C-alpha positions in Angstrom: 5.5 -22.6 -22.4 8.2 -25.2 -22.4 9.0 -26.7 -25.8 10.4 -30.2 -26.1 13.4 -29.6 -28.4 14.3 -26.1 -27.4 14.6 -24.5 -30.8 17.7 -22.4 -31.4 16.5 -20.1 -34.2 13.4 -18.2 -35.0 12.6 -20.6 -37.9 12.7 -23.7 -35.7 10.7 -21.9 -33.0 8.0 -21.0 -35.4 8.0 -24.6 -36.8 7.6 -26.0 -33.2 4.2 -24.3 -32.9 5.2 -22.1 -30.0 2.8 -19.3 -29.3 3.6 -16.1 -27.4 1.7 -15.1 -24.3 1.9 -12.1 -22.0 3.4 -12.6 -18.6 0.1 -11.9 -16.9 -1.7 -14.6 -18.9 1.2 -16.9 -18.3 1.0 -16.4 -14.5 -2.8 -16.8 -14.6 -2.5 -20.0 -16.6 0.0 -21.6 -14.3 -1.9 -20.5 -11.2 -5.0 -22.1 -12.6 -3.1 -25.3 -13.1 -1.8 -25.2 -9.6 -5.2 -24.7 -8.1 -6.9 -27.3 -10.4 -4.3 -29.9 -9.4 -4.7 -29.2 -5.7 -1.0 -28.1 -5.5 -0.1 -25.9 -2.5 0.7 -22.4 -3.5 3.0 -19.9 -1.7 4.8 -22.6 0.2 6.7 -21.5 3.3 4.1 -18.8 4.1 2.0 -19.5 7.2 -1.1 -17.9 8.7 -2.4 -16.3 5.5 -4.6 -19.2 4.2 -7.9 -17.4 4.7 -6.7 -13.8 4.3 -3.8 -12.8 2.2 -3.4 -15.8 0.0 -7.0 -15.8 -1.3 -6.7 -12.0 -2.0 -3.4 -12.5 -3.8 -4.8 -15.4 -5.8 -7.7 -13.3 -6.9 -5.4 -10.4 -7.9 -3.3 -12.7 -10.1 -6.3 -14.3 -11.7 -7.5 -10.8 -12.5 -4.0 -10.0 -14.1 -3.5 -7.1 -11.7 -0.5 -5.2 -10.6 -0.2 -5.7 -6.8 0.7 -3.8 -3.7 1.3 -5.7 -0.4 0.8 -3.3 2.4 1.9 -4.2 5.9 4.3 -3.8 8.8 7.8 -5.1 8.8 8.3 -8.9 9.2 5.0 -10.0 7.6 6.5 -12.0 4.7 5.8 -9.4 2.0 9.1 -10.0 0.2 8.7 -13.8 0.5 5.3 -13.6 -1.1 6.6 -11.4 -3.9 9.5 -13.8 -4.7 7.1 -16.7 -4.7 5.3 -15.2 -7.7 8.2 -16.5 -9.8 6.8 -20.1 -9.2 3.9 -19.2 -11.6 6.2 -18.4 -14.5 6.9 -21.0 -17.2 10.2 -22.9 -16.6 11.7 -21.3 -19.8 10.7 -18.8 -22.5 12.5 -17.8 -25.7 14.1 -14.4 -26.3 16.1 -12.9 -29.1 19.8 -13.6 -28.4 21.7 -10.5 -27.2 18.6 -8.4 -26.6 18.8 -6.1 -23.5 15.1 -6.1 -22.9 14.4 -9.8 -23.7 12.4 -9.3 -26.8 9.9 -12.0 -27.9 11.3 -13.5 -31.1 7.8 -13.6 -32.5 7.1 -10.0 -31.7 10.3 -8.0 -31.4 9.9 -4.4 -30.2 13.3 -2.7 -29.9 15.1 -1.3 -32.9 18.0 -3.6 -32.6 15.9 -6.8 -32.7 13.7 -5.5 -35.5 16.8 -4.9 -37.6 18.2 -8.3 -36.7 15.0 -10.2 -37.6 14.8 -8.2 -40.9 18.4 -9.1 -41.7 18.6 -12.8 -40.6 14.9 -13.8 -40.9 14.4 -17.4 -39.8 18.0 -17.7 -38.8 17.7 -15.2 -36.0 19.3 -16.8 -33.0 17.3 -17.2 -29.8 18.1 -18.0 -26.2 15.9 -19.5 -23.4 15.3 -17.6 -20.1 14.6 -19.4 -16.9 12.4 -18.3 -14.1 15.3 -16.8 -12.1 16.1 -14.4 -14.9 12.6 -13.2 -15.2 12.1 -12.1 -11.6 13.9 -9.0 -10.4 13.5 -6.6 -7.5 14.7 -3.3 -6.3 14.8 -1.9 -2.8 13.5 1.7 -3.0 15.8 4.3 -1.5 15.7 8.1 -1.8 18.7 8.1 -4.1 17.1 5.9 -6.8 16.8 7.7 -10.1 14.6 7.4 -13.2 17.7 6.3 -15.1 18.1 3.4 -12.6 14.5 2.2 -13.0 13.6 3.1 -16.6 16.7 4.3 -18.4 18.3 7.3 -20.0 20.0 8.6 -23.1 23.6 7.5 -23.3 25.6 10.4 -24.8 28.7 8.2 -25.2 26.8 5.6 -27.1 25.2 8.4 -29.2 28.7 9.8 -30.0 30.2 6.3 -30.9 27.3 5.4 -33.1 27.0 8.9 -34.5 23.3 9.0 -33.9 20.9 11.6 -32.5 19.6 11.5 -28.9 16.2 10.7 -30.3 17.4 7.5 -31.8 16.3 4.4 -29.9 19.7 2.8 -30.3 21.3 5.3 -27.9 19.1 4.4 -24.9 20.7 2.9 -21.8 17.9 0.8 -20.4 17.1 0.6 -16.6 16.2 -2.4 -14.6 12.5 -2.4 -15.4 12.9 -2.7 -19.2 15.6 -5.3 -18.6 12.9 -7.3 -16.8 10.6 -7.2 -19.8 8.5 -10.4 -20.0 8.9 -11.0 -16.3 7.9 -9.8 -12.9 9.5 -6.7 -11.3 9.1 -5.9 -7.6 9.8 -2.7 -5.7 10.2 -3.1 -2.0 9.4 -0.2 0.3 7.7 1.8 -2.4 7.0 5.0 -0.3 10.8 5.5 -0.1 10.9 6.5 -3.8 10.8 10.2 -4.3 7.4 11.4 -5.7 9.0 12.5 -9.0 10.4 9.0 -9.4 7.0 7.5 -8.6 5.5 9.6 -11.4 7.8 7.9 -13.8 6.1 4.6 -13.1 2.6 5.8 -14.1 3.0 5.1 -17.8 4.4 1.6 -17.2 1.5 0.7 -15.1 -1.3 2.2 -17.3 0.0 2.1 -20.8 2.6 -0.6 -20.4 5.3 1.3 -22.2 8.3 3.4 -21.3 9.2 7.0 -22.3 12.8 8.3 -22.1 13.1 12.0 -21.2 11.3 14.2 -23.7 12.2 12.2 -26.8 9.4 10.4 -28.7 10.7 7.0 -27.9 8.1 4.5 -26.9 8.8 0.8 -26.4 5.9 -1.6 -25.3 6.8 -3.6 -22.2 5.3 -6.8 -20.9 6.0 -6.6 -17.1 3.9 -7.6 -14.1 4.6 -4.9 -11.5 4.4 -5.8 -7.8 5.2 -3.6 -4.8 5.6 -3.8 -1.0 5.1 -0.9 1.4 4.6 -0.2 5.1 1.5 1.7 6.1 1.7 5.4 5.2 1.8 6.5 8.9 4.7 4.2 9.7 7.5 6.6 8.9 8.0 10.2 7.7 10.2 9.1 4.8 7.5 9.4 2.2 4.1 8.3 0.9 2.8 6.6 -2.2 1.5 9.3 -4.5 -2.3 9.1 -5.2 -2.1 8.6 -9.0 0.3 5.7 -8.6 -1.8 4.1 -5.9 -4.8 4.5 -8.2 -3.0 2.6 -11.0 -2.0 -0.4 -8.8 -5.1 -2.5 -9.2 -5.0 -4.6 -6.1 -3.8 -3.5 -2.6 -3.6 -6.4 -0.2 -3.1 -6.0 3.6 -0.7 -8.4 5.4 -0.7 -9.1 9.1 1.1 -10.8 11.9 0.2 -14.3 13.0 -3.0 -14.4 15.0 -1.8 -17.0 17.5 1.4 -18.5 18.9 0.8 -21.9 17.1 1.2 -20.2 13.7 4.1 -18.0 14.8 5.9 -21.1 16.2 5.6 -22.8 12.8 7.3 -19.8 11.2 10.0 -19.8 13.8 10.6 -23.5 13.5 11.0 -23.0 9.8 13.3 -20.0 9.8 15.4 -20.3 13.0 18.8 -21.9 12.8 18.7 -24.2 15.8 19.8 -27.6 14.3 23.5 -27.1 14.8 26.4 -29.4 14.6 29.0 -29.4 17.4 29.9 -30.8 20.8 26.6 -29.6 22.5 23.0 -30.5 21.6 20.6 -27.7 22.5 17.0 -29.0 23.1 14.1 -26.5 23.1 11.0 -28.2 24.6 7.5 -27.1 23.8 7.0 -24.8 26.8 10.2 -22.9 26.1 9.4 -22.6 22.4 5.9 -21.3 23.4 7.6 -18.7 25.6 9.7 -17.5 22.7 6.5 -16.8 20.7 4.8 -15.1 23.6 7.6 -12.6 23.9 6.8 -11.3 20.4 3.1 -11.2 21.2 3.8 -9.4 24.5 5.8 -6.8 22.6 2.9 -6.3 20.1 0.7 -5.6 23.1 3.0 -3.4 25.1 2.2 0.3 25.7 5.9 1.0 25.7 6.4 -0.2 22.1 5.4 1.9 19.1 2.8 -0.4 17.6 2.6 1.6 14.3 6.1 0.4 13.5 5.2 -3.2 14.3 7.2 -6.1 15.9 8.7 -8.2 13.2 8.5 -12.0 13.2 12.3 -11.8 13.0 12.2 -11.1 16.8 11.0 -14.7 17.5 13.5 -16.1 15.1 16.4 -14.2 16.6 15.3 -14.9 20.1 15.1 -18.7 19.5 18.6 -18.6 17.9 20.2 -16.6 20.8 18.6 -18.8 23.4 20.0 -21.8 21.6 23.4 -20.1 21.5 23.2 -19.5 25.2 22.5 -23.2 25.7 25.5 -24.0 23.6 27.7 -21.6 25.5 26.7 -23.2 28.8 27.2 -26.7 27.6 30.7 -25.8 26.4 31.5 -24.2 29.7 30.1 -27.0 32.0 31.0 -29.9 29.8 27.4 -31.0 29.4 26.5 -32.6 26.1 22.8 -32.1 26.1 21.5 -28.8 27.4 17.9 -27.6 28.0 16.7 -24.0 28.4 16.0 -22.1 31.6 14.0 -18.9 32.2 17.3 -17.2 33.0 18.5 -17.9 29.5 15.9 -15.5 28.2 17.4 -12.7 30.2 20.7 -13.5 28.5 19.0 -13.1 25.1 18.0 -9.5 25.5 20.1 -8.4 22.4 17.6 -10.3 20.2 14.8 -8.1 21.4 16.3 -4.6 22.0 17.2 -4.1 18.4 13.8 -5.1 17.0 11.5 -2.8 18.9 10.7 0.9 18.3 9.6 2.5 21.5 7.3 5.4 22.4 8.5 8.2 24.5 7.8 6.5 27.8 9.7 3.4 26.6 12.7 5.5 25.5 12.8 7.1 28.9 13.0 3.7 30.6 15.6 2.3 28.1 15.5 -0.5 25.6 16.9 -3.2 28.0 14.4 -2.4 30.8 11.6 -2.5 28.3 12.8 -5.8 26.9 12.9 -7.2 30.4 9.3 -6.1 31.0 8.2 -7.7 27.8 9.8 -11.0 28.8 8.1 -10.7 32.2 4.8 -10.1 30.6 5.3 -13.2 28.4 6.2 -15.3 31.4 3.1 -14.0 33.3 0.9 -15.0 30.4 2.4 -18.5 30.1 2.3 -19.0 33.9 -1.4 -17.9 34.0 -2.4 -20.4 31.4 -0.6 -23.4 32.9 -1.0 -22.9 36.6 -3.9 -21.9 39.0 -4.7 -18.2 38.9 -3.5 -16.4 42.0 -6.6 -14.2 42.1 -8.8 -17.3 42.2 -6.7 -18.6 45.1 -7.4 -15.4 47.0 -11.1 -15.9 46.5 -10.9 -19.5 47.8 -9.2 -18.2 50.9 -11.9 -15.7 51.4 -14.5 -18.4 51.1 -12.6 -20.5 53.6 -12.9 -17.7 56.2 -9.3 -16.6 55.9 -8.1 -13.2 55.0 -6.1 -13.6 51.8 -3.2 -11.4 53.1 -3.4 -13.2 56.5 -2.9 -16.5 54.7 0.0 -15.1 52.8 1.7 -13.7 55.8 0.6 -16.2 58.4 4.1 -17.8 58.6 5.6 -14.4 59.5 2.8 -13.4 61.9 2.9 -16.8 63.7 6.5 -16.2 64.7 5.5 -12.9 66.3 2.5 -14.4 68.2 3.0 -15.1 72.0 3.2 -18.8 72.7 0.3 -18.6 75.2 -2.2 -17.7 72.4 -4.2 -20.6 70.9 -3.4 -19.6 67.3 0.3 -20.2 67.9 -0.4 -23.6 69.4 -2.6 -24.8 66.4 -1.9 -22.7 63.2 -4.6 -22.9 60.6 -4.0 -24.9 57.5 -3.3 -22.5 54.5 -5.3 -23.3 51.4 -3.7 -22.7 47.9 -0.9 -24.4 45.9 1.6 -21.5 46.2 1.5 -20.8 50.0 4.2 -23.3 50.8 6.5 -21.8 48.2 5.7 -18.2 49.3 6.2 -19.0 53.0 9.5 -20.5 52.3 10.8 -17.2 51.0 8.8 -15.3 53.8 11.0 -17.2 56.3 14.0 -15.3 54.9 15.2 -18.0 52.5 16.5 -17.2 49.1 17.9 -19.1 46.1 20.3 -18.1 43.3 20.0 -19.4 39.8 22.2 -18.6 36.8 22.5 -19.4 33.1 26.1 -20.5 33.9 25.3 -23.1 36.5 25.8 -26.8 35.8 22.4 -28.5 35.7 22.9 -30.4 39.0 23.6 -27.2 40.9 20.7 -25.4 39.1 18.3 -28.2 39.8 19.5 -28.5 43.4 18.8 -24.9 44.2 15.2 -25.3 42.9 14.6 -28.5 44.8 15.4 -26.7 48.1 12.0 -25.0 47.8 9.3 -27.1 49.4 6.2 -27.8 47.3 7.8 -26.5 44.1 8.6 -29.9 42.5 5.2 -31.3 43.4 3.3 -28.4 42.0 5.4 -28.6 38.7 4.6 -32.3 38.2 1.0 -31.9 39.2 0.3 -29.2 36.6 2.4 -30.4 33.7 2.9 -34.2 33.4 5.3 -36.3 31.4 8.4 -34.2 31.9 12.0 -35.2 32.3 14.3 -33.6 34.9 15.5 -30.8 32.7 12.0 -29.8 31.6 10.7 -30.0 35.1 13.5 -27.6 36.3 12.4 -25.2 33.6 8.8 -25.4 34.9 9.9 -24.9 38.5 11.8 -21.7 37.5 8.7 -20.6 35.5 6.6 -20.9 38.6 9.1 -18.7 40.6 9.2 -16.1 37.8 5.4 -16.2 37.5 5.1 -15.6 41.3 7.5 -12.7 40.9 5.6 -11.2 38.0 2.5 -11.4 40.2 4.4 -9.6 43.0 4.4 -12.6 45.4 8.1 -13.0 45.7 11.1 -10.7 44.9 13.8 -11.1 42.3 17.1 -9.3 42.0 19.3 -9.4 38.9 23.1 -9.1 39.3 25.3 -9.8 36.3 24.3 -13.3 35.1 22.7 -14.4 38.4 19.1 -14.1 39.5 18.2 -14.2 43.2 14.6 -15.0 44.3 13.7 -13.9 47.8 10.8 -12.7 49.9 8.6 -10.0 48.4 8.9 -6.4 49.5 5.7 -6.5 51.5 7.2 -9.2 53.8 10.0 -6.8 54.5 7.6 -4.0 55.3 5.7 -6.3 57.7 8.9 -7.2 59.5 9.4 -3.6 60.3 
C-alpha cells in the first residue's frame, strides 16, 4: 500500500497507519481493483481472453502458486512478468536487510536485533515493483545454494559464530525475493534433488538450510513455467512438487491467423528508419502467419516440440529486410513484398522447427520450402476459385478435364483437315488461359532482386493473369497486384498445374511435367 509521505523510520511508519499484508493478499486486492474498474489485465497478451487469462485470474484470486504449462513461444514468460503489475507501487522494508524484512514483522536475526536496538528509529527503505519480481531460468547446474542459500564458512569465521547461527547464512535468490514474486522458467530442467528443496517453501512458506535448525518464514508467491513433460528428455517435474503447485494452467498457440497477426504486428520490428520504406500489405502479412500455421500442421515437423510464435515474428522481419535490401540495390524508395521474398527468408524458419525423422532426411531447407508452399496453397485456395471445382465444371460442360487442360497442346498435333482443328472448343475455367500459355512452351523468370518494372513486366506477359488478379481481389495498387499475380502462379504450381525451378535467387515458371510427357 502506498503511503502519502513515505515514512523513513519505523516510528513514522507506524504513526502513518500503515498495515502489513502478505504478497498474495496484495496481488488479490490489486487484481480485484483492476477487475472492478474494468481495467484491462495482462496487456500485450492476445488470444487468451477466454482460456488462459480467466484461469490465471482465478488462481490469483485463490492466492495460489501457479504453473504455466505449454509449448515454446506461447507467452508464458510474458504472463509471469505481467504479475508484477498487481503489486503495490512501493512497500517498506528494513534498510539493509538481505531478505526485505517487513519493518512491522521482522524475521531475520539481524533485523530483530536492529529493531530491538533502535526501536522507532529503525531506518526503512521503499521497494518498487521491479525489485519485487525476480526470475531464474532453470538449468541442470542450478544448486540449492543458488535458489535457497547455504552456510558461509568465511562469514562464520569472521564473525566467530557457529554454523548453526542464522547470521552466517548466505541467502539465495528466493529468500532475497521475500515479499515479492519469484518465477522459475523451464522448471523440469531443475534436477529432482533441487526440486525437492522447493517443497518446504511451497507448503510451509519457510526455508531450511542444510541440516541446521534454521527456519525463516518467507512471504513469496511462487510461479513457474514448463513445457509438457514429453517435450524433452531433460527432466520432469517431480510429483510431490507438482502436487504442491496449486494451479496448473495450460497455454496454447493462437487459434486463427487474425490473432497471430496481432501478435506479430506488436512484436515484429518492421517500422524502420532509412532510405527504403518497406510496405507489408494485408495479403502478405496473412501469408506470414499461414507459414507458422502450416508448420504446426506439417507431418515433417515434430509437433510435440511446437512451432513458436517467434517464427512469424522473425519471418516478418526477414521479409522486411529483404525488401530493404532490394530497395537499396535498385534505388526504389518504397518496396512491396513478392512471393519470391519468402524463399529468401528461409533462415527465419529453418532454425525454429524441430523435425521428425522423415523431415531430417529431407533437410531443414527443403522442409521449410514445403511449409511455405503449403501456406501459399492455403492462401490461394481461400482467395481464388478451387481447381477441383473447375474440373467438375468442365465435366458438366461435356469436356474431359485433362482434355481441356491439354487442348492447346493437342490442337497443334491435330491434322488441319479435322473439324476440331478448324473450330476449337471454348475452354471453361479462369486458369486455362494461364496454363495454356505455359503449355505452349513459354516461361517467365522472377527474382527478389529485380526492379519492380522488370518484375511486373514479366508477370504481365502472361495472358489472363492480370484480369484474374483484379477480378478476385479488388482495390489493389500495382505493387499489390503484382504480388497477387505471383501468388496465382505459385498456387498453380503448388496444385501441380505449372512447373517451377529455383536457381540461386531466381524462380522460373514453365509448363508442368505432364505437358512434357504429352509432347513425347
